[in-house]
N, C-alpha and C positions, 0 to 999 in steps of 0.2 A: 538414539535412533530407535524406533519403534518397530520390532519385526512382527512378522504375522500373528495377529490375535494377540497383541498386547498393547499397552497404551492407548492411543487413539483408535487403533484398529479392532479394539475389543467389541464383541458382539454385545449390545446392552440389553437385550430383551430379557425381561424378568420372568422368571417361572421358579416353580418348586424345586426343580432339578438343579438349579445354579448352584448348590451347595456341593453336588456330586458331579455334575457334569457341566461346568461353567461355559464351555465353549461347544457344547454339543452339535449345534446346527453347522456351525463353520467347519468342525472337525469331520462330520458326515459330507459335508460338499468336498471338502480337500479329497476325501477317500474317493468320492465318486468320479472324481477327475483323475485318479490314479497317482495322487500325491499323498505325503503324509505331512503333518503339520512341522515335525521336526526338519523335514527336508525343506519345506518352504522357508522356515525360519533360518536354516542353514544358508540358503541362496541368500536371503535378504542381507545377513551378517557378512558373507564375502562380496556380495555387490556394494554394501555399504564401505567396506574397506577400499574397493575399487574407485568408489566417488571420492573418498577421503585423499586418495593417492592422486587423482586427476586433479584435484584442488591443491595439491602440493603440501597437505597435511599429514603425511605418513613420512616420518625420517628413514633413515636407513635402517634402523634398528626395528622398526615396525611400530605397531600400536599395542596397547594394552585393552584386552577385552573384559567387559564387567557385565555380568547378568545375575539376575536372581530368580530362585525357583525354577519352574520348568524351562524358562527360556536359557538356563545354564545347560541344558542337554544340547540344544542347538548349538551354543557357543563352542562346547566341547568338540562337538562334531566339525563344527567349521575350523577350528584349531588344528585338528588333525590334517585337514586337505590345505590349510593356507597357512604357511609359516610366518605370513606378516603379522599375524596374532601372535606377539612375542611373549606376552605373559597374560595369563587368566586370573581374575577374581571371580569365584563362583559363590554366590551366598544362596543357602538354603538349597542346594541341588538336590534333587529328589532321591530317594534310597536307589540302591542298585535295582536293574532290571530282574535279576534273580530274586531279590527281596519283594519287588511287586509282584512277581508272578506266583511266589510262594506263600504270600500273605493273604489271608482270606478277604480282607476288606481293604481297598485302596480307594481314596477320594483324588479327583481331580489329576490323574493320571493319562488321560485318554491322548492328550496332546504330545506325548512323549513316546507312546507306544510304536514300536515299528515291526513290521512281519519278520517273523524268524530271526529276531536280534539275538537270541541266546545260543543260536546255533553258531554265530560267528563271534560275538563279543559281549562284554558288559560295560558298564561305565568306568569302572577301575582300568579296565584294558585300553579305554581312550586315554585317561589321564595319563598312564604309563607311556602311550605312544606319543602324546605331546612333548614328553621330556626330550632334552633336558631343559626345555623352557619351563619357567616357573610356574606353578600352579598353586593358587590359595584358595583353600576351601573354608569359607566363613559359615560358621553355624551359628544358630540361635537356640537350637534345642539339643537335646542329649542324643548320643549315639551317631549314627549313619557313617561313621568314618571307617568302619570295618572294610579291608580291601584296597584301601587307597594308600599305597606306600611309593618310596621312591625319595632320593635326596631332592629332587626338584618339587616336592610336595610339601606344602605346610598347612595344617590345619589349625584354625584359630577360632576361638569363640569371642563374639562381641559382646560388649556391655548391652544392656537393655536399650539404652538411646543412642548408641555410637553405630551409626550405620553407613557412614562414609567409608568411600575405598581407602582414603588415607589411613583410616584407623586399622584396616587390615594389613596394610603394607609395613606400617610402623610395627605392629604386632609380629608379623612374619618375620621382618629383620631381626627383631629382638629375640627371636626363638621361641615365643610364647604361643 
């Protein structure tokens, strides 16, 4: 499922700013109507699970959610409010909100920014709130695991060419 501003819903207008602000126009439009991109994506995910349930594709145990990059932030938020997301695999989740706020330069984070978020929580707090449901954090680069703990959380690194969800699940079950 393509949530807001991913896949087929990506704004394709080219500009020099794409490296830093790849979805700048759509993000500004969302903010002008009083929404955040994370909130829009979260609603898309929950509604997507509703559609799967209506079609008889959601079992008693729920569904597994998988997301890559900034879409993982919305998936994590959706899992906090919707227990039908029984397990999450989040590949290349952005750094914590605190890291984003305290690092001088950040690229491509405007679609996950939420007003006053650090007054209430950070991404590791959401991971903790999802427990005891399993969360697998897949990483392709170094670091970014600090603050993510709990028995329901597994952090795994994938090999250069192993991008399939099954790779994460096998590694996580092996404790690697």
